[in-house]
mmCIF file of the N, C-alpha and C atoms, coordinates in Angstrom:
data_MODEL
# 
_entry.id   MODEL 
# 
loop_
_atom_site.group_PDB 
_atom_site.id 
_atom_site.type_symbol 
_atom_site.label_atom_id 
_atom_site.label_alt_id 
_atom_site.label_comp_id 
_atom_site.label_asym_id 
_atom_site.label_entity_id 
_atom_site.label_seq_id 
_atom_site.pdbx_PDB_ins_code 
_atom_site.Cartn_x 
_atom_site.Cartn_y 
_atom_site.Cartn_z 
_atom_site.occupancy 
_atom_site.B_iso_or_equiv 
_atom_site.pdbx_formal_charge 
_atom_site.auth_seq_id 
_atom_site.auth_comp_id 
_atom_site.auth_asym_id 
_atom_site.auth_atom_id 
_atom_site.pdbx_PDB_model_num 
ATOM 1   N N  . UNK A 1 1  ? 47.678  29.264 21.357  1.00 0.00 ? 1  UNK A N  1 
ATOM 2   C CA . UNK A 1 1  ? 46.340  29.017 21.838  1.00 0.00 ? 1  UNK A CA 1 
ATOM 3   C C  . UNK A 1 1  ? 45.324  29.157 20.693  1.00 0.00 ? 1  UNK A C  1 
ATOM 4   N N  . UNK A 1 2  ? 45.534  30.205 19.849  1.00 0.00 ? 2  UNK A N  1 
ATOM 5   C CA . UNK A 1 2  ? 44.637  30.417 18.728  1.00 0.00 ? 2  UNK A CA 1 
ATOM 6   C C  . UNK A 1 2  ? 44.712  29.260 17.749  1.00 0.00 ? 2  UNK A C  1 
ATOM 7   N N  . UNK A 1 3  ? 45.891  28.755 17.533  1.00 0.00 ? 3  UNK A N  1 
ATOM 8   C CA . UNK A 1 3  ? 46.077  27.648 16.588  1.00 0.00 ? 3  UNK A CA 1 
ATOM 9   C C  . UNK A 1 3  ? 45.409  26.390 17.137  1.00 0.00 ? 3  UNK A C  1 
ATOM 10  N N  . UNK A 1 4  ? 45.495  26.183 18.442  1.00 0.00 ? 4  UNK A N  1 
ATOM 11  C CA . UNK A 1 4  ? 44.876  25.013 19.070  1.00 0.00 ? 4  UNK A CA 1 
ATOM 12  C C  . UNK A 1 4  ? 43.356  25.091 18.966  1.00 0.00 ? 4  UNK A C  1 
ATOM 13  N N  . UNK A 1 5  ? 42.799  26.291 19.189  1.00 0.00 ? 5  UNK A N  1 
ATOM 14  C CA . UNK A 1 5  ? 41.354  26.475 19.048  1.00 0.00 ? 5  UNK A CA 1 
ATOM 15  C C  . UNK A 1 5  ? 40.917  26.248 17.604  1.00 0.00 ? 5  UNK A C  1 
ATOM 16  N N  . UNK A 1 6  ? 41.684  26.750 16.654  1.00 0.00 ? 6  UNK A N  1 
ATOM 17  C CA . UNK A 1 6  ? 41.357  26.560 15.237  1.00 0.00 ? 6  UNK A CA 1 
ATOM 18  C C  . UNK A 1 6  ? 41.411  25.086 14.877  1.00 0.00 ? 6  UNK A C  1 
ATOM 19  N N  . UNK A 1 7  ? 42.426  24.407 15.354  1.00 0.00 ? 7  UNK A N  1 
ATOM 20  C CA . UNK A 1 7  ? 42.576  22.984 15.075  1.00 0.00 ? 7  UNK A CA 1 
ATOM 21  C C  . UNK A 1 7  ? 41.454  22.184 15.735  1.00 0.00 ? 7  UNK A C  1 
ATOM 22  N N  . UNK A 1 8  ? 41.094  22.531 16.940  1.00 0.00 ? 8  UNK A N  1 
ATOM 23  C CA . UNK A 1 8  ? 39.997  21.868 17.638  1.00 0.00 ? 8  UNK A CA 1 
ATOM 24  C C  . UNK A 1 8  ? 38.667  22.127 16.926  1.00 0.00 ? 8  UNK A C  1 
ATOM 25  N N  . UNK A 1 9  ? 38.471  23.347 16.481  1.00 0.00 ? 9  UNK A N  1 
ATOM 26  C CA . UNK A 1 9  ? 37.245  23.704 15.760  1.00 0.00 ? 9  UNK A CA 1 
ATOM 27  C C  . UNK A 1 9  ? 37.178  22.956 14.427  1.00 0.00 ? 9  UNK A C  1 
ATOM 28  N N  . UNK A 1 10 ? 38.255  22.828 13.718  1.00 0.00 ? 10 UNK A N  1 
ATOM 29  C CA . UNK A 1 10 ? 38.288  22.100 12.448  1.00 0.00 ? 10 UNK A CA 1 
ATOM 30  C C  . UNK A 1 10 ? 37.987  20.624 12.695  1.00 0.00 ? 10 UNK A C  1 
ATOM 31  N N  . UNK A 1 11 ? 38.517  20.069 13.767  1.00 0.00 ? 11 UNK A N  1 
ATOM 32  C CA . UNK A 1 11 ? 38.251  18.667 14.107  1.00 0.00 ? 11 UNK A CA 1 
ATOM 33  C C  . UNK A 1 11 ? 36.782  18.439 14.427  1.00 0.00 ? 11 UNK A C  1 
ATOM 34  N N  . UNK A 1 12 ? 36.165  19.350 15.148  1.00 0.00 ? 12 UNK A N  1 
ATOM 35  C CA . UNK A 1 12 ? 34.745  19.241 15.486  1.00 0.00 ? 12 UNK A CA 1 
ATOM 36  C C  . UNK A 1 12 ? 33.898  19.334 14.218  1.00 0.00 ? 12 UNK A C  1 
ATOM 37  N N  . UNK A 1 13 ? 34.258  20.246 13.336  1.00 0.00 ? 13 UNK A N  1 
ATOM 38  C CA . UNK A 1 13 ? 33.489  20.408 12.106  1.00 0.00 ? 13 UNK A CA 1 
ATOM 39  C C  . UNK A 1 13 ? 33.618  19.169 11.215  1.00 0.00 ? 13 UNK A C  1 
ATOM 40  N N  . UNK A 1 14 ? 34.790  18.581 11.140  1.00 0.00 ? 14 UNK A N  1 
ATOM 41  C CA . UNK A 1 14 ? 34.974  17.373 10.343  1.00 0.00 ? 14 UNK A CA 1 
ATOM 42  C C  . UNK A 1 14 ? 34.192  16.199 10.934  1.00 0.00 ? 14 UNK A C  1 
ATOM 43  N N  . UNK A 1 15 ? 34.150  16.098 12.244  1.00 0.00 ? 15 UNK A N  1 
ATOM 44  C CA . UNK A 1 15 ? 33.410  14.994 12.861  1.00 0.00 ? 15 UNK A CA 1 
ATOM 45  C C  . UNK A 1 15 ? 31.900  15.183 12.693  1.00 0.00 ? 15 UNK A C  1 
ATOM 46  N N  . UNK A 1 16 ? 31.426  16.415 12.674  1.00 0.00 ? 16 UNK A N  1 
ATOM 47  C CA . UNK A 1 16 ? 30.004  16.676 12.459  1.00 0.00 ? 16 UNK A CA 1 
ATOM 48  C C  . UNK A 1 16 ? 29.601  16.484 10.994  1.00 0.00 ? 16 UNK A C  1 
ATOM 49  N N  . UNK A 1 17 ? 30.541  16.610 10.089  1.00 0.00 ? 17 UNK A N  1 
ATOM 50  C CA . UNK A 1 17 ? 30.245  16.432 8.671   1.00 0.00 ? 17 UNK A CA 1 
ATOM 51  C C  . UNK A 1 17 ? 29.849  14.981 8.386   1.00 0.00 ? 17 UNK A C  1 
ATOM 52  N N  . UNK A 1 18 ? 30.285  14.046 9.186   1.00 0.00 ? 18 UNK A N  1 
ATOM 53  C CA . UNK A 1 18 ? 29.916  12.643 9.022   1.00 0.00 ? 18 UNK A CA 1 
ATOM 54  C C  . UNK A 1 18 ? 28.519  12.341 9.536   1.00 0.00 ? 18 UNK A C  1 
ATOM 55  N N  . UNK A 1 19 ? 27.850  13.278 10.182  1.00 0.00 ? 19 UNK A N  1 
ATOM 56  C CA . UNK A 1 19 ? 26.525  13.056 10.756  1.00 0.00 ? 19 UNK A CA 1 
ATOM 57  C C  . UNK A 1 19 ? 25.409  13.561 9.850   1.00 0.00 ? 19 UNK A C  1 
ATOM 58  N N  . UNK A 1 20 ? 25.670  13.705 8.568   1.00 0.00 ? 20 UNK A N  1 
ATOM 59  C CA . UNK A 1 20 ? 24.647  14.187 7.638   1.00 0.00 ? 20 UNK A CA 1 
ATOM 60  C C  . UNK A 1 20 ? 23.653  13.048 7.402   1.00 0.00 ? 20 UNK A C  1 
ATOM 61  N N  . UNK A 1 21 ? 22.352  13.313 7.560   1.00 0.00 ? 21 UNK A N  1 
ATOM 62  C CA . UNK A 1 21 ? 21.368  12.240 7.354   1.00 0.00 ? 21 UNK A CA 1 
ATOM 63  C C  . UNK A 1 21 ? 21.322  11.791 5.885   1.00 0.00 ? 21 UNK A C  1 
ATOM 64  N N  . UNK A 1 22 ? 21.086  10.508 5.683   1.00 0.00 ? 22 UNK A N  1 
ATOM 65  C CA . UNK A 1 22 ? 21.043  9.940  4.341   1.00 0.00 ? 22 UNK A CA 1 
ATOM 66  C C  . UNK A 1 22 ? 19.629  9.476  4.050   1.00 0.00 ? 22 UNK A C  1 
ATOM 67  N N  . UNK A 1 23 ? 19.113  9.874  2.906   1.00 0.00 ? 23 UNK A N  1 
ATOM 68  C CA . UNK A 1 23 ? 17.768  9.471  2.493   1.00 0.00 ? 23 UNK A CA 1 
ATOM 69  C C  . UNK A 1 23 ? 17.908  8.425  1.396   1.00 0.00 ? 23 UNK A C  1 
ATOM 70  N N  . UNK A 1 24 ? 17.205  7.323  1.561   1.00 0.00 ? 24 UNK A N  1 
ATOM 71  C CA . UNK A 1 24 ? 17.298  6.228  0.598   1.00 0.00 ? 24 UNK A CA 1 
ATOM 72  C C  . UNK A 1 24 ? 15.901  5.858  0.116   1.00 0.00 ? 24 UNK A C  1 
ATOM 73  N N  . UNK A 1 25 ? 15.742  5.736  -1.190  1.00 0.00 ? 25 UNK A N  1 
ATOM 74  C CA . UNK A 1 25 ? 14.473  5.331  -1.783  1.00 0.00 ? 25 UNK A CA 1 
ATOM 75  C C  . UNK A 1 25 ? 14.672  3.950  -2.377  1.00 0.00 ? 25 UNK A C  1 
ATOM 76  N N  . UNK A 1 26 ? 13.845  2.998  -1.925  1.00 0.00 ? 26 UNK A N  1 
ATOM 77  C CA . UNK A 1 26 ? 13.977  1.629  -2.411  1.00 0.00 ? 26 UNK A CA 1 
ATOM 78  C C  . UNK A 1 26 ? 12.593  1.058  -2.689  1.00 0.00 ? 26 UNK A C  1 
ATOM 79  N N  . UNK A 1 27 ? 12.533  0.152  -3.646  1.00 0.00 ? 27 UNK A N  1 
ATOM 80  C CA . UNK A 1 27 ? 11.270  -0.509 -3.972  1.00 0.00 ? 27 UNK A CA 1 
ATOM 81  C C  . UNK A 1 27 ? 10.933  -1.516 -2.879  1.00 0.00 ? 27 UNK A C  1 
ATOM 82  N N  . UNK A 1 28 ? 9.634   -1.721 -2.602  1.00 0.00 ? 28 UNK A N  1 
ATOM 83  C CA . UNK A 1 28 ? 9.267   -2.701 -1.580  1.00 0.00 ? 28 UNK A CA 1 
ATOM 84  C C  . UNK A 1 28 ? 9.596   -4.128 -2.035  1.00 0.00 ? 28 UNK A C  1 
ATOM 85  N N  . UNK A 1 29 ? 9.823   -4.997 -1.084  1.00 0.00 ? 29 UNK A N  1 
ATOM 86  C CA . UNK A 1 29 ? 10.155  -6.391 -1.396  1.00 0.00 ? 29 UNK A CA 1 
ATOM 87  C C  . UNK A 1 29 ? 8.931   -7.153 -1.885  1.00 0.00 ? 29 UNK A C  1 
ATOM 88  N N  . UNK A 1 30 ? 7.753   -6.827 -1.353  1.00 0.00 ? 30 UNK A N  1 
ATOM 89  C CA . UNK A 1 30 ? 6.517   -7.491 -1.761  1.00 0.00 ? 30 UNK A CA 1 
ATOM 90  C C  . UNK A 1 30 ? 5.724   -6.552 -2.666  1.00 0.00 ? 30 UNK A C  1 
ATOM 91  N N  . UNK A 1 31 ? 4.976   -7.099 -3.631  1.00 0.00 ? 31 UNK A N  1 
ATOM 92  C CA . UNK A 1 31 ? 4.192   -6.229 -4.506  1.00 0.00 ? 31 UNK A CA 1 
ATOM 93  C C  . UNK A 1 31 ? 3.058   -5.541 -3.747  1.00 0.00 ? 31 UNK A C  1 
ATOM 94  N N  . UNK A 1 32 ? 2.677   -4.384 -4.216  1.00 0.00 ? 32 UNK A N  1 
ATOM 95  C CA . UNK A 1 32 ? 1.580   -3.632 -3.603  1.00 0.00 ? 32 UNK A CA 1 
ATOM 96  C C  . UNK A 1 32 ? 0.268   -4.198 -4.130  1.00 0.00 ? 32 UNK A C  1 
ATOM 97  N N  . UNK A 1 33 ? -0.630  -4.562 -3.223  1.00 0.00 ? 33 UNK A N  1 
ATOM 98  C CA . UNK A 1 33 ? -1.922  -5.139 -3.593  1.00 0.00 ? 33 UNK A CA 1 
ATOM 99  C C  . UNK A 1 33 ? -3.020  -4.155 -3.223  1.00 0.00 ? 33 UNK A C  1 
ATOM 100 N N  . UNK A 1 34 ? -3.871  -3.860 -4.196  1.00 0.00 ? 34 UNK A N  1 
ATOM 101 C CA . UNK A 1 34 ? -5.010  -2.978 -3.955  1.00 0.00 ? 34 UNK A CA 1 
ATOM 102 C C  . UNK A 1 34 ? -6.266  -3.811 -4.171  1.00 0.00 ? 34 UNK A C  1 
ATOM 103 N N  . UNK A 1 35 ? -7.045  -3.986 -3.125  1.00 0.00 ? 35 UNK A N  1 
ATOM 104 C CA . UNK A 1 35 ? -8.264  -4.787 -3.196  1.00 0.00 ? 35 UNK A CA 1 
ATOM 105 C C  . UNK A 1 35 ? -9.452  -3.836 -3.218  1.00 0.00 ? 35 UNK A C  1 
ATOM 106 N N  . UNK A 1 36 ? -10.151 -3.828 -4.348  1.00 0.00 ? 36 UNK A N  1 
ATOM 107 C CA . UNK A 1 36 ? -11.301 -2.931 -4.475  1.00 0.00 ? 36 UNK A CA 1 
ATOM 108 C C  . UNK A 1 36 ? -12.545 -3.756 -4.779  1.00 0.00 ? 36 UNK A C  1 
ATOM 109 N N  . UNK A 1 37 ? -13.389 -3.886 -3.809  1.00 0.00 ? 37 UNK A N  1 
ATOM 110 C CA . UNK A 1 37 ? -14.677 -4.549 -4.008  1.00 0.00 ? 37 UNK A CA 1 
ATOM 111 C C  . UNK A 1 37 ? -15.722 -3.455 -4.208  1.00 0.00 ? 37 UNK A C  1 
ATOM 112 N N  . UNK A 1 38 ? -16.102 -3.250 -5.453  1.00 0.00 ? 38 UNK A N  1 
ATOM 113 C CA . UNK A 1 38 ? -17.002 -2.159 -5.790  1.00 0.00 ? 38 UNK A CA 1 
ATOM 114 C C  . UNK A 1 38 ? -18.223 -2.731 -6.497  1.00 0.00 ? 38 UNK A C  1 
ATOM 115 N N  . UNK A 1 39 ? -19.376 -2.311 -6.050  1.00 0.00 ? 39 UNK A N  1 
ATOM 116 C CA . UNK A 1 39 ? -20.619 -2.728 -6.688  1.00 0.00 ? 39 UNK A CA 1 
ATOM 117 C C  . UNK A 1 39 ? -21.265 -1.496 -7.297  1.00 0.00 ? 39 UNK A C  1 
ATOM 118 N N  . UNK A 1 40 ? -21.456 -1.539 -8.603  1.00 0.00 ? 40 UNK A N  1 
ATOM 119 C CA . UNK A 1 40 ? -22.014 -0.387 -9.312  1.00 0.00 ? 40 UNK A CA 1 
ATOM 120 C C  . UNK A 1 40 ? -23.352 -0.800 -9.905  1.00 0.00 ? 40 UNK A C  1 
ATOM 121 N N  . UNK A 1 41 ? -24.367 -0.022 -9.605  1.00 0.00 ? 41 UNK A N  1 
ATOM 122 C CA . UNK A 1 41 ? -25.698 -0.253 -10.153 1.00 0.00 ? 41 UNK A CA 1 
ATOM 123 C C  . UNK A 1 41 ? -26.162 1.018  -10.839 1.00 0.00 ? 41 UNK A C  1 
ATOM 124 N N  . UNK A 1 42 ? -26.790 0.837  -12.008 1.00 0.00 ? 42 UNK A N  1 
ATOM 125 C CA . UNK A 1 42 ? -27.292 1.980  -12.754 1.00 0.00 ? 42 UNK A CA 1 
ATOM 126 C C  . UNK A 1 42 ? -28.763 1.759  -13.077 1.00 0.00 ? 42 UNK A C  1 
ATOM 127 N N  . UNK A 1 43 ? -29.500 2.824  -13.025 1.00 0.00 ? 43 UNK A N  1 
ATOM 128 C CA . UNK A 1 43 ? -30.877 2.818  -13.473 1.00 0.00 ? 43 UNK A CA 1 
ATOM 129 C C  . UNK A 1 43 ? -31.014 3.942  -14.493 1.00 0.00 ? 43 UNK A C  1 
ATOM 130 N N  . UNK A 1 44 ? -31.493 3.579  -15.669 1.00 0.00 ? 44 UNK A N  1 
ATOM 131 C CA . UNK A 1 44 ? -31.632 4.564  -16.726 1.00 0.00 ? 44 UNK A CA 1 
ATOM 132 C C  . UNK A 1 44 ? -33.115 4.730  -17.026 1.00 0.00 ? 44 UNK A C  1 
ATOM 133 N N  . UNK A 1 45 ? -33.587 5.939  -16.903 1.00 0.00 ? 45 UNK A N  1 
ATOM 134 C CA . UNK A 1 45 ? -34.982 6.266  -17.188 1.00 0.00 ? 45 UNK A CA 1 
ATOM 135 C C  . UNK A 1 45 ? -35.002 7.166  -18.412 1.00 0.00 ? 45 UNK A C  1 
ATOM 136 N N  . UNK A 1 46 ? -35.794 6.768  -19.405 1.00 0.00 ? 46 UNK A N  1 
ATOM 137 C CA . UNK A 1 46 ? -35.898 7.548  -20.631 1.00 0.00 ? 46 UNK A CA 1 
ATOM 138 C C  . UNK A 1 46 ? -37.321 8.069  -20.759 1.00 0.00 ? 46 UNK A C  1 
ATOM 139 N N  . UNK A 1 47 ? -37.434 9.361  -20.947 1.00 0.00 ? 47 UNK A N  1 
ATOM 140 C CA . UNK A 1 47 ? -38.738 9.980  -21.168 1.00 0.00 ? 47 UNK A CA 1 
ATOM 141 C C  . UNK A 1 47 ? -38.791 10.417 -22.625 1.00 0.00 ? 47 UNK A C  1 
ATOM 142 N N  . UNK A 1 48 ? -39.852 10.035 -23.315 1.00 0.00 ? 48 UNK A N  1 
ATOM 143 C CA . UNK A 1 48 ? -39.996 10.418 -24.720 1.00 0.00 ? 48 UNK A CA 1 
ATOM 144 C C  . UNK A 1 48 ? -41.314 11.160 -24.905 1.00 0.00 ? 48 UNK A C  1 
ATOM 145 N N  . UNK A 1 49 ? -41.382 11.881 -25.988 1.00 0.00 ? 49 UNK A N  1 
ATOM 146 C CA . UNK A 1 49 ? -42.615 12.597 -26.307 1.00 0.00 ? 49 UNK A CA 1 
ATOM 147 C C  . UNK A 1 49 ? -43.714 11.595 -26.660 1.00 0.00 ? 49 UNK A C  1 
ATOM 148 N N  . UNK A 1 50 ? -44.942 12.052 -26.602 1.00 0.00 ? 50 UNK A N  1 
ATOM 149 C CA . UNK A 1 50 ? -46.086 11.184 -26.910 1.00 0.00 ? 50 UNK A CA 1 
ATOM 150 C C  . UNK A 1 50 ? -46.050 10.726 -28.363 1.00 0.00 ? 50 UNK A C  1 
ATOM 151 N N  . UNK A 1 51 ? -45.595 11.582 -29.268 1.00 0.00 ? 51 UNK A N  1 
ATOM 152 C CA . UNK A 1 51 ? -45.529 11.209 -30.685 1.00 0.00 ? 51 UNK A CA 1 
ATOM 153 C C  . UNK A 1 51 ? -44.530 10.065 -30.903 1.00 0.00 ? 51 UNK A C  1 
ATOM 154 N N  . UNK A 1 52 ? -43.386 10.161 -30.272 1.00 0.00 ? 52 UNK A N  1 
ATOM 155 C CA . UNK A 1 52 ? -42.370 9.117  -30.420 1.00 0.00 ? 52 UNK A CA 1 
ATOM 156 C C  . UNK A 1 52 ? -42.845 7.838  -29.760 1.00 0.00 ? 52 UNK A C  1 
ATOM 157 N N  . UNK A 1 53 ? -43.473 7.953  -28.613 1.00 0.00 ? 53 UNK A N  1 
ATOM 158 C CA . UNK A 1 53 ? -43.986 6.773  -27.924 1.00 0.00 ? 53 UNK A CA 1 
ATOM 159 C C  . UNK A 1 53 ? -45.039 6.066  -28.784 1.00 0.00 ? 53 UNK A C  1 
ATOM 160 N N  . UNK A 1 54 ? -45.920 6.815  -29.417 1.00 0.00 ? 54 UNK A N  1 
ATOM 161 C CA . UNK A 1 54 ? -46.941 6.238  -30.294 1.00 0.00 ? 54 UNK A CA 1 
ATOM 162 C C  . UNK A 1 54 ? -46.290 5.569  -31.498 1.00 0.00 ? 54 UNK A C  1 
ATOM 163 N N  . UNK A 1 55 ? -45.260 6.187  -32.042 1.00 0.00 ? 55 UNK A N  1 
ATOM 164 C CA . UNK A 1 55 ? -44.554 5.614  -33.184 1.00 0.00 ? 55 UNK A CA 1 
ATOM 165 C C  . UNK A 1 55 ? -43.904 4.290  -32.807 1.00 0.00 ? 55 UNK A C  1 
ATOM 166 N N  . UNK A 1 56 ? -43.300 4.234  -31.631 1.00 0.00 ? 56 UNK A N  1 
ATOM 167 C CA . UNK A 1 56 ? -42.662 2.998  -31.178 1.00 0.00 ? 56 UNK A CA 1 
ATOM 168 C C  . UNK A 1 56 ? -43.692 1.890  -30.929 1.00 0.00 ? 56 UNK A C  1 
ATOM 169 N N  . UNK A 1 57 ? -44.873 2.268  -30.459 1.00 0.00 ? 57 UNK A N  1 
ATOM 170 C CA . UNK A 1 57 ? -45.905 1.264  -30.232 1.00 0.00 ? 57 UNK A CA 1 
ATOM 171 C C  . UNK A 1 57 ? -46.472 0.741  -31.553 1.00 0.00 ? 57 UNK A C  1 
ATOM 172 N N  . UNK A 1 58 ? -46.660 1.639  -32.514 1.00 0.00 ? 58 UNK A N  1 
ATOM 173 C CA . UNK A 1 58 ? -47.249 1.239  -33.797 1.00 0.00 ? 58 UNK A CA 1 
ATOM 174 C C  . UNK A 1 58 ? -46.267 0.458  -34.662 1.00 0.00 ? 58 UNK A C  1 
ATOM 175 N N  . UNK A 1 59 ? -45.023 0.838  -34.650 1.00 0.00 ? 59 UNK A N  1 
ATOM 176 C CA . UNK A 1 59 ? -44.018 0.181  -35.488 1.00 0.00 ? 59 UNK A CA 1 
ATOM 177 C C  . UNK A 1 59 ? -42.973 -0.460 -34.578 1.00 0.00 ? 59 UNK A C  1 
ATOM 178 N N  . UNK A 1 60 ? -43.291 -1.584 -34.027 1.00 0.00 ? 60 UNK A N  1 
ATOM 179 C CA . UNK A 1 60 ? -42.403 -2.232 -33.070 1.00 0.00 ? 60 UNK A CA 1 
ATOM 180 C C  . UNK A 1 60 ? -41.161 -2.844 -33.731 1.00 0.00 ? 60 UNK A C  1 
ATOM 181 N N  . UNK A 1 61 ? -41.142 -2.938 -35.062 1.00 0.00 ? 61 UNK A N  1 
ATOM 182 C CA . UNK A 1 61 ? -40.000 -3.525 -35.755 1.00 0.00 ? 61 UNK A CA 1 
ATOM 183 C C  . UNK A 1 61 ? -38.911 -2.510 -36.090 1.00 0.00 ? 61 UNK A C  1 
ATOM 184 N N  . UNK A 1 62 ? -38.979 -1.324 -35.520 1.00 0.00 ? 62 UNK A N  1 
ATOM 185 C CA . UNK A 1 62 ? -37.944 -0.305 -35.790 1.00 0.00 ? 62 UNK A CA 1 
ATOM 186 C C  . UNK A 1 62 ? -36.599 -0.707 -35.213 1.00 0.00 ? 62 UNK A C  1 
ATOM 187 N N  . UNK A 1 63 ? -36.606 -1.317 -34.073 1.00 0.00 ? 63 UNK A N  1 
ATOM 188 C CA . UNK A 1 63 ? -35.333 -1.677 -33.438 1.00 0.00 ? 63 UNK A CA 1 
ATOM 189 C C  . UNK A 1 63 ? -35.226 -3.166 -33.362 1.00 0.00 ? 63 UNK A C  1 
# 
């Protein structure tokens, strides 16, 4: 009886060993497309000293 139980238990364990889940990593068939419609606007404000502002007005050929 003990041998039959052991044999039955071994058979159950072997049959359960085939039920291990399998994980598979594969590349997609179609390429990945990322559509980014982005609108970027910048406003730059420059504050200068009165001396520099006067210099820029008097000598406009500096830049």
